[in-house]
N, C-alpha and C positions, 0 to 999 in steps of 0.2 A: 690766493686761492679760498673760500672758505671749503674746509676740509666735512662740514657737520651735515649729516643725514639721519632723517628719520625714518626706520625701516621697521615694518611690522610692530608699531607702536612703542620701538625702541629707540631713545636719543643717541647716536654715535658721534662723539665729538670728531673723529675721524675714521676712516677706514681699516685701522692698525690694529687687530686684534691679538693678544698675546697667547700661540697654542698651548694646548692641554699638557702641563707637565713641568713646562720649561722654565715656570715661575712657583713651582711647588703649588701653594694652597692660596698665594699671595699675601703671605704674613711678613715678608722680606722687600724691598726695594720698591716702598707703596710710593716712593715719589716717581720712580719710574713708570711704574704702573698706573698710576692718575693722568698719565700724559697720553696714554692711548686710548681706544675706543672700548678697550674691554679686553678683562682677563678670563681666560677659560683654565679653570682648577684643573689639577691632577686628578683623573678618573677616580671617581668612587665606587667602591662595588658594598652591597647589602652586609655582607661580613667582612673582617680584615682579611688582607692577604696580606702575606708575608715576603712574597715575590719571589726573584728565580735568585738562586744563589750565585755570588761574584765567579768571575767579572761580569760586569753588567754593560760595559760599552766597548766598541772597538771602533777606534779612529783610522780613517785610510783617506789618502788626498781626494778631497771633494765630497767626505760627507762623514756619519759615523752609521755604526750600526749599534741598536740599542734592544736589549733583552732585560729589565726591567721587571717585567712579569707582573704589571700595576698594584704595585708593590704600595698599600694605604690603610689606614685607621678603622673603614669602616665607615659607614652611614651615622651610626649614634653620634660615634668620638665627633666627628666632623659638624654635624649638630651642634651638639653640646659644648664642644670646646674650641673648635676651630672658626663657625661662621659668627660667633658673637665679637671676634676680633676683627672682622671685616667689614662690621657695619660702618666704619667712618672712610670705607675707599670710595675716592669722588669719578668713578668710570663703572661701566658694565660688570655685575660679577655672572659670569655663565659657569656653571656646571656639569662637568664632564661625569657621565654617568655610565656606566658598563654591566655587563655582568654573565652568567652562563644561561640565563633562560630568560622567556619574555616575562615570568611571575615577578624574577628580582630585579627586573629595570620596573617597572610598573610598581613593585614595594617601594624600591629607592624614592621615585616620585613623589608616592604618596606622605612619605616620612620628610619630605623637603618642601612640600607645596606651601609651608604658609610661612616659608622663610624668605628672606631679603635677596631675593635670586630673579637676574632681568630673564634668564631663558637657561634652558638645557641643553645641554650638545650630547645626543646619546652616540655612544663610543659603538659604530656597528662591526666593529674588527676586534671584538672580542673572542676566545675561544669557547666555541659552544660547546660544553662537553657532554652532553646529551644526546647532540647530533652529531657525534663521530669527529668531534675535536675542530669543524669547520667552523670558519667565523659566522655570527649571527646576521651579518649583511650580506653572506655569498646566497644566504636561500631566502628566495622574494617571498615564500608564504610567511615566513618568521617577521621579516621585515614589515609584511604589511599587518599581521598582528599586531607588532610591539607600536605601531604606530597609531593604528587604530583603537587600543587601548589606553594610551598614553592621552589620545586628544580627550578620552571619555573624563579624565581627572583632573585635568591641569589645563587654565586659559594662559599659560606661560608659553610663549615661542618656544618652537622644539627646532633644533638644529639636530639635522641626520648625517653624520659622518661615514661616508660609505667607502666600503673599502676598495684597494686600487685594481687587483688582481684576483684571479679566480673566480670572476664572476664577470655579469656584460654591465659594467658601471651605466653604461647608457640606459638599460632595463629598470636598476636597482634605481637610478636616478628619477626616471616616471614615477616608478612604483611610490619611493618617497612622496612625490607632490599629490599623487591619484589618492594617499592615505593620510594626510594632513601636515606634512612637515611644513613648516613655515621656512628655512632656510636648509640648504644642503652644502656642505662643505666637500670638495676635492683639492684634493686626495689625502689618503693616509700614506704611510709608508709602504714600503715592499717589502717582503720577507728575503733575508739573507742568510749567508752558511760563512761562518770563519774557522778554517780548519787551523790547529798548531800542530806544525810539522815534526817538532823536537818532541812531544808528547804523544803523537801520533794519534788525536783526537780534536773533537769540537775547541774553539778556544774561548765560548760564551759559556756559563754557566747554565743557560737556559736553552743551549744548543743552538738555537736559531733567535733572529732578533729582526727589527724592524730598520732599513737602510731609509735615512733620512739625507737630506745636503741639497748643495746647488744643482746636482744634474737631475734632481725630481723635477725642479722647475718644468721641464720641459716635456715632459711627460703630463704634468699637472694642467700646463697649459692648454695643452691639445685637446684634455678632457673639458675642460672650462670651455672652450671657444667651441667644442661640438655640443655640449650638451646644456650650456643656457641658451640654442635654439629650437631646445623641444620641451622644456618646461618655462612657467614663469616665474615659477620661487625664485627669490634672490640665492645668487651664488657668492660662496665663500670661497677664494682661492687659497691655496696652501701648497708649500712644495717649494723649498731652495730660495726663499728669499734671501738676499745679500745688501740690498739696498733700495733706494727709494725708486731707481729705474726698474729694477726687478715688480717694484709693489705696480708701477703704472703698464707694464705689460700685462699683469693679472687684469688690471680697471680697464684696461684698453680690449681687450678678448671679452670683457661683459660680469666681473667679477666685481660685485659692489662693497666688498670687505676681503681683507686678506688674513691671513695667520701666518704669524712668524714664527718660528720654532727653533730649529737647531741654531741658527744665527743666536738667538738669544743666550745658549749654553756658552758659545765664544766671547761675547762680548755683553752682559747685561744693560748696557747703558745704551745700545746702538739703535736702539727705538727710538730714542728721544732724538738724534739725528736724524734718520730717515723720515720724522713727520716734519721734523725743521726743513727739510729738503723738498719736500713734498709742496709747502708752501711755497718755498721762493721759487720752485721752477713753474709753478702756477701763476705769481706772481711775474715772473719776466714775460710769460707770456700774456699777462692780462686775462686768464684766464676766472672768471668771478668763483664760478663754484664747480666742485668737485662732479657733479651730475654732464658736465658739458662733455667730461671724456670715458665716462663708462658704456663701454660697447660701442666705442668711436669707431673701430676698426671691424668690419663687416667682413668675416669669414666663412666658405663655403668648404666643409671638410665632409 
């Protein structure tokens, strides 16, 4: 089965993308990264961020809760010290960008615009300090403003990674499309809290964190199936993928691409097997092109 797709002017050798943060900035495991349709970097902010204090990860049966806090060296260091080492990547380089305000995100894009980047994924689940600590993507007016301003300064495709809770994802999805987003990623982590009974306080240094892992797939699949009915821009499914069968579920529901995240932290080489299994599955069924199975299942929700 031919896994290649050209979407919004970008050639994807297969539908598998590496979710933000799971391979850092792409400096290691390049032989694995080059097998995929693209890597989404760790989120970059305009100024350096030290992130949350440890512990930052809590593992439980079925997933993890992470409280990294967007630790990164800032856009200037990324541009001058990291990007030059990524020029030999043989796949799409998608940069995740985030910030506390519309201005910060726009300044990020301006700084990176002349670089070897295939697309930007705007992380709309960043704490928005100026708006009382809510996520950027939970406020429809802010989402609208970010996308309108971003489209004025870049011709590169923009992926909107929307929040999964504390907002109406259906409404936010439609707003992203109406204001110029080229892709939409569904979904992000959901908030979680762990209590350390022995010390009688929260376990994570950042207090709360984002829950991810296999359980998230079922909520994300629901959103993908529902949202792809009301928007025309390509959907990227994300959440809980463990093997090629999970990838197929997303494709059947209408996602054109998928992001694999938590699984990479368990086994950084597993994506190679998933891609191989996808090809073999299609070959066994004499399916020539992946486009034949995208949105194959009609679901009314």
